[in-house]
N, C-alpha and C positions, 0 to 999 in steps of 0.2 A: 372253679377258677373264674374270676371276673374277666370281662372282655377288654376294658380299658381302665387306665389310671390317670386321673387329672391332678396336677399340682398347681395350686394357686397360692402364690406367696410361699410360705414354708409348710403348708398343709397339703397332704395327699389323700385322696379318696378313690376307692375303686367302684366301678359301676359296670352293670350289664347293659348291653344294648337292647333296645326294644326290638321286637320281631314283627314284621308285617309281610304277609304273603310269603312266608317261609324264608324271608331274607332279613338279616340284621340291618338296622337302620343307621348306616354310616355311609355317606356318599361324598365323593370329591368331584368337583367340576373345575375345569381349567378354561381360561380364555385370555387373550392378550389384554394388557392393562388398558390400552386405548388403541384405536385403529390408526394405522400409519397413513400419512398423506405423502404423495409424491411431489415432485417439483411442479408447481402449477404452471410455470411458463413453458414447459416442454410440450409441444404439440402431441396429442393422441395418447398421453399417458394418464391424465386424470387422477382420480383417487385410487390408490393401490392398497387393497386389503393385505394383511400379512402373509397370506398363503399364495400371493401372486408374485410376479417378477419384480425385483428391485432394480432401479436404474439410476446410475450417476451419469447425467447427461449435460453436455454443454455445447452450444452451437453459436455462441456470440461472446466476444471478449472486448467489445468497444469500451466498456466501462473502465478498463485499464487495471492497474495494480492497486493494492490496498484492501483487498477483501479481508474481512476480519476472520476470527477463529473458526467460524462455521460457514458453510456454503449456503448463503441465503440471498445474495445479490447475483442474479443469474448471468450477468455479462461482465463479471469482474474476476480477477485472479489475484494470487498473493504476490508473486514477484517473478523475476525473469532476468534475461540477459540477451542483448542483441535481438530484440523481438519487436514486431510491428503488428498491432491489432487495431489499427485505425479503421480499416474497412469492415463493414458488417459481415459477420459469419465467416471470418477467416483469421488464421494465425499464419504469419509468414516471417521470414528473417528480416532483421534490420539491415541498414546499409553497410557496405564494405568500407573499412578504413583504408584510405589511400595516403601513403606517406609521400610527402612532397618536399624533399630537400632537407638536409640536416643543418642545424644551427647549434654550435657548441656553447649554448647558453640557455638558461631558463627564460622562456618568453612570458612576459607579463602583460603586454598590451597588443591588441590587434586593431587595425584601422584601415578603412577603404577611402582612398582619396585619389582624385584624378583618374578614376577607373583602374586603379592599381592597388594591390594589397600590400600593407606595411605591417611589420612585426617589430616590437621593441623589447629588448631585454632590460636588465637593470641599468645598462649604460650605452647600449648601441641600438641603432635602428637599421632594419633590413627591409629590402623590397623584393617581392616575388617577380621573377623574370617572365612568368607566364608559362614556363615549360618544365624546368628541372631544378632550379636553384633559387635560393634566397641570397641576394647580393647586399653586402654591407654598404650603406649610404651615409651613415653618420656615427661617429664615436664621440659622445658628449664629454667623456672624461669625468663625468659625475654620475649621479643617481637619477635616472629618469623617473618622473612622478606622474606625468600625464601626456596624452597626445590628442590633438584635436585640429580643426581647421577653421579659419576665419578669413573672410574675403577670398583672395586668391592664394592664401598662404596655408601651408601645413606647419603646425607649431608643436614643438617638443619642449615640455617644461622639465627643468633640472633642479634638483634640490639645492637650496642655498646658492643659486647661481642665476645668471641671465638665461633666458629661454632661447631656443634655436628656431629659426624660421626659414622657409624656402618656398619658392614659387614653382619649383619643378620636382623637388625630391631627389635630384641627382646628387651624387656624392660631393661635388665641388660647389654646390649652390647654397649651402647653409651659412647663416650669419646670425649674430647676436644684435638685437636692436640697441642695447645699451641704455635703456631707459631707467629712471629712478624707480625704486620699489618693484623691480622686475622679478623677484623671487616668487615662484608659483609652485604650489603642491597639488592644486586642482584647477581644471579649466572647463568652462562651458560657455556656449553661446546662448544669450538670453535676449528677449525683447526689451526694448527701452521704453520708458514711460514719457520721455521728453524728446529724444533724438529722432532722426528720420530713418534710422537703420538699427539693426540689432547691435548689441554690444557684446564685448568679450568680458567674461567674469572670471576672476581668479581668486582662489583661496590660498591663504598662507598660514602655516601652522603658527599658533594653534587655533586662532579664532578670528583672523582678519580677512575681510572680503573687500576687494577693490574691483572697479570696472574701468573699461577704456573703450572708446569708439575708434581710436587709432593706436593700437598697441605696437606699432612698428616705428612711427616717427613722432607720435604724440606723447601722451602722459597718462598714467594711472591716477585715479582719484586719490586725493589725500586731504584729510585723514581717512583711514578705512572705516568700514562698518564692522563693529565687533559683535560676533555671534557667540553666545554662551560664554563660559569662562575659560581660563587657560588650563584647567584641569583635564580637559578632554580635547582630542585632536580631531581635525577635519578628516572625513572619510570619503565624501562624495558631494558633487553638485549636479543638480538636474532641474529641468523646467517642466512643470505640469500645469496645463491650462493657463499659461502666461505668467505663472508665479514661480519665482526662484526658490528652490528648496536647498537647504544646506544640511548634509548629513554629518553627524559627529559620532564618536564612539558611545556617547551617552544619550543620544536623542536626535530628533529631526526638527529642524527649524524652518520656518517660512519667512521670506523677506518681501512683504507687500509694498505697494507704491509709496507708503509713507516712510519707508526706510527703517522701521522699527522691527527687529526680529521677534518672531513669535514662536515659542516652543509648542510644536504640534504633537509630538510623541516623545515621551520620556523613557529612557533606558538607563537611568542613573544607577539602578540596582542590577542592571544587566549589561554592563559595558562590554563591548566586543570590538576588536579592530576591524571586523568585517561588517559591522552594522552600517548599512547604506553604502558600502563600498562598491557593490555590483548593482547595476540597475539597467532597465531597458523599458522603453515606452512601447506598449503593444495595444493597438486599437484604442488609443486615447487614455489608457490606464497605465500607471507606473508600477513596475514590479521591482522590488528592492530586496536585498539581502538583509536579514535581521535575525539574530539569535540562531544562526545556521539554519534558518528556514527562509521562506519567501513571503513577503508581505505584499498584498494587493492594495494600492493606494488610489482612491478616487477623490477628485477635488473639483469644486466649482471655480468660478473666476476669483473667489475669495480664497480663504484658507480652510474652509470646512472640509473635513476629510472622512471617508469611510475606510476602515482598516480591517483586513482579514488575512489570516495566515492560510496559504493554499499550496505550499510546497509538497513535493512527492513523498518525502519521508514522514512528515507529520500526518499525512493522510494514509499512511501504510503501516499499521501496527504489526503486520506480519514480519517486517524486517527485524533482524536480530540485533542490529547495531544502528546507532545514529551516525550522521555524517557531518562533514564540514563543507560548506558551500565554497565553490571556487570560481563561479562565473555564471552570468545570465545573458541570454540572447534571444532574438525572435526573428522569424522570417515573414511575419504578417499572417501566418496561418497557425503557427505553433510557438509555444514558449519552450526554450531549451535551458536546462540548468545542469551544471556539472557539480557533483559532490564527491568528496573523498570519503569512502566508507571502508574502514579498516585500512588496508594498504592498496585498495583498488579505486580507480577513478571511473565514474559512471556518468554518462550523459543521459538525462531523462527528457522526454518530450511530453509536453502537457498542453491541454487546451480546455477551455470552458465550453461546454456544449449542452443544449437542452435536449433531454431525453423524455419521450412521451410518458414513460412510466416513472422514472426516477427524478424528473425535473432538471433544473439547472445544476450542473455539477462539474468539478474538475476531473479530467481523465488523464492520468499519467501512465507512460509506458517506459520501461528500461530500454532505451533506444540504441545506445552505443556503449560498448564495454571497452575501456582503455587498458584494463589490467593495472599493472603497477607503473605504467608510463606516466610520469609526472605531468600534470596539466594545471596551469594557472591562468589561462586565457582562452576565451571562447567568443566567437563572433560569426554571424552570417554575413558573407560578402559575395557580391554578384557583379561581375563585369557586364557591360552592355552587350546584349545579344547572347549571353551565356546563361546557363542555369545556375541557380543559387547553390552555394556550397557552405556548409557549416565547417568553418576552420577552427582548429584548436592546436595548442601545444601538445606534443606527443613525445615526452621524454626529451631527448636531444634532437628530435625531428619536429617538423611541422607536418600536419596531416589534415585531411578534410574528408567529409562524406558528402556525396551528391544528394540533394534533397528532392528534386523532381523525379518521379518514377517513370522516366521516358526510356527510349531505346539505349541510352548510355548508362542507365542505372546499373549498379552492381551490388550484389548481396553478400553479407557476411557468410563465412563458411559454416558457422554453427551458432545456434542460439537456442534458448529454451524458455519455457513458461512453467511455473509451478502453480497448481491449484491450491486452494485452501482445503481444510479437512471436510470430508463428506461423511455425515452421520445419518442422513435421512431424517434428522430432527430428534433422534433418540440415541444418546451417547452410550447407554448401557445395553442396548440390544446387540446381539451378535449378528454379523452378516457374513455370507459366503459369496464372493464374487468369482465368476467362472468364464465370462465371455466378453470380448471387446469388439465393438463395432466401430468403424471409422468411415468418414467420407473425406477424401483428400484428392489433391491434384498434383501433377508434375512429378510423380514418384517413379524412381527406378531403384536399382540395387544400391546405387551410390548417392542418390537424392532421396533421402528417407526420413522417417520420423520414428525415433525411439521413445518408447513409453516406459517410464520407471514408476515405482510405487514406494511409499513410505507409510507404514501402518502403526496404529496404536502408539507405543512409546519408542519406536525405532527412531534412530537419528541419522541413518544413512539410506541412500537410494538403492533399490534393487531393480535390475532390468526385468520388465514384464514381457515385452515383445517388441519387434521391429516391424514397422509397416513399410512395405516396399511396393504396394500395388495401389494405383489410383482408382478412383470411383468408390463404390460401396464395398466395404470389405469387413468380414467377420472372422474372428479366430477364437477357437476354444482353448481355454487356458487351464492350467492346474488350479483347482479350487483354492481360494485365498480367504482364510477366515480372519476376521478382525471386527473391532467395534467402530473404528474410524479409519479413513484412508485418504491419502492425497496422492496426486499424480504429478509427474514431471514429464512434459512433452518436449523432447529435444529434436530440433530440426537440423538436418545436415545436408550440405550440398558440396559437390566437387566442381560445380559449374557456376561461376559468379553471375551469369546472366539468368539463372533460374533459381527460384526458391521453392522448396516444398510448401504446400499450402494445406493446412488442416481446416476443414469446414465444420466438422462435428465429430464428437466421440460419444459412445454409449458404453459404459462399463456396467454390465449386467450381473445381477446376483440374486440372492434370495435372503429374506429376513428370517432370523430365528428369534422371534419376539420374546421379550420377558413376559412370563405368564403370571397371572394371579390365580391361586388355587383357593377355592371356597369349600369349606367343610360343613356338611349338614348332618348332625347326629341327633339321635333321640335315645336318652338313657332312662332306665327304670329307677324311680326313687324308692326309698325305704325298702332296700333289698333284704333286710333282716329285721327281726323283732326289736333289736337294739337301736335301730336307726329310724327316725321319723322322717316323713316326707318334708316337713318344715325345715329340719336341720340340713338335709341334703340340698334343698332348694336355696337355703340361705348361703350354704357353701358355694354353690354354683353362681349365685347372684354376686358374690364377691369378685368374680371375674370381670364384672362391668367396670370396676374402678381399679383394676390391677395396674400396678406401676411397673411390671416386668412381664415379659412373655409368659404365657401359660404353657406348661409342659403337658402334652398328651402322649401317653404311651399306649400303643395298641398291643395288648398282651397276647393277642392271638398270633400276630405275625412278628412280634419282637421289634417293632419300629417305633421311632420317637419323632414327634412333630412339635413345632412351637407355633402357638396360635394366639390370636387376639379376637375377642368377640366382635361381631358385627352388631349394629343397633338392634334393639328389641330382643336380645338374647340374655339369659335363657327365657323360654316361655313354658309355663306349666300346663300340662294336659291331663285330663281325666278320661280314661278309656274303660268301657264296660266289657269284660271278658265274655265272649260268645258262649263259652261252655259253662263256666261257673256263675255267670251273671253277676260277678263281683267287680267292683271298681279297681282299676290299676292306675297308679300315679306315675306320670312321666314328665320329662323336661326336654324341650327341643333347643339345641344350641346351633347357631350358625356363626361360623368363625372364618377368618382369613388365615391361611397357612403362611407363616413368615419364611422368607428365604434367609434364615439366620440359624446359627448354632451358638450354644452357650459358650462364652469365652472361658 
């Protein structure tokens, strides 16, 4: 009986194994395909060979959301809710939403004037009394299109009607100037190239721009400047570096001193009613809504511009759905943008920061989660001597979050952060995780951190453990076998003055690396008078160009392996027998065993 049978193509031949030192010459060696490397940014972990501890470690989240499918940017995460990762080496809860008076209407505009907060619905204007209520101060009887201030007046533009003005904002103080060409859909204050003071600019559907230096008793320029055609409507007016910009549904125009509009950005194939509708100037740069993203616009004193998309959703491919932008604001330190994602309204906080390792980049966090409470207005407003508040519409209520983290700051009751998938760089290798280390602050039984996991193809979260002890804590867990895993870190508090703080986690495990098996066999050629060494060798050499796996059956043990030759196989060998002093012809084959079975 032969030792092995080899099938190459459709031909099968049997062979005996050569013997050396009383052992048949068939050996199998195993080794990992390549050595594993750990996360280079994690102190004290260095390179990890496969037989050592595996660790999913993160101790910094300043890079914000937007991590891609694999964990390779060490200070970023995938997504979250009501979370703040601005400070290095910590995750904490975002701010608490404070409801501040109900308004039985959808608020579309927010404005700070005379050190008081104003909110406008589609037809009415309300003023915050500073304590508990929004008081109606104006019923326009029409459709409000804009709100601004000029000289000592607050101005409310009404569609197809005269605008309202007031010097106090009180309910009995509003009047209509009654000027010609008074209809306004957009308002902005801009520098004048000839007058001694700023001018008020108004836009009227669909493409008329007029200016006035005295919009109360004077007159609007006539005829108007026409911007674009009548096939697209005005969406916004703003000033950047002394140049007036006019947003329309199909593009952005600049109006330089010569009065001839210039098309700067064209969206003729991407018309959208929110293109350039929302805008804010932050640190000398204009940020505008466009295609349900945010555009960063830089301009010189002329109209040369640099344009770049940098919104939170476009930079976050982990998110499952896209969103609709509903507002942009800033407080001088951060940019805030609200998006409708599915049925939920979410406020993101973003900033551009230079990181020593990753360079200049935008860092966004899911700051405030409004749930299904409708929001169409967002603005930072700060009274003299008070801390800045981020105000926003909140369903049929108005609400705000306090921005300074001082003694009056309050935290949300719950928030979470989700990591991206951790594979250690090897998607096909099996891992077993069994121990969680954490470093945290402010923890009690009710101020805690719950850790969930999702592995491989799972689509729901499973609770792993609850951390209730501050300081350095380790917990042994039931072994969790997977090829990839992601974590959800949920922060909970029942005390609005305190947030749990996670500073670092280490999820430890061990790798079960994919092995490569190398086969080294030596067979005897010309085992019978009817077989010549040349024919056997020719048969074996056919394996060099095999187009399908070679079948190796070990007839001694009844096993089957599928192999492919390694380079330089087979190699013919002539051996002189010590007893008979006659030559023996052999062939040595080195091959890789395939992790494969015949379909």
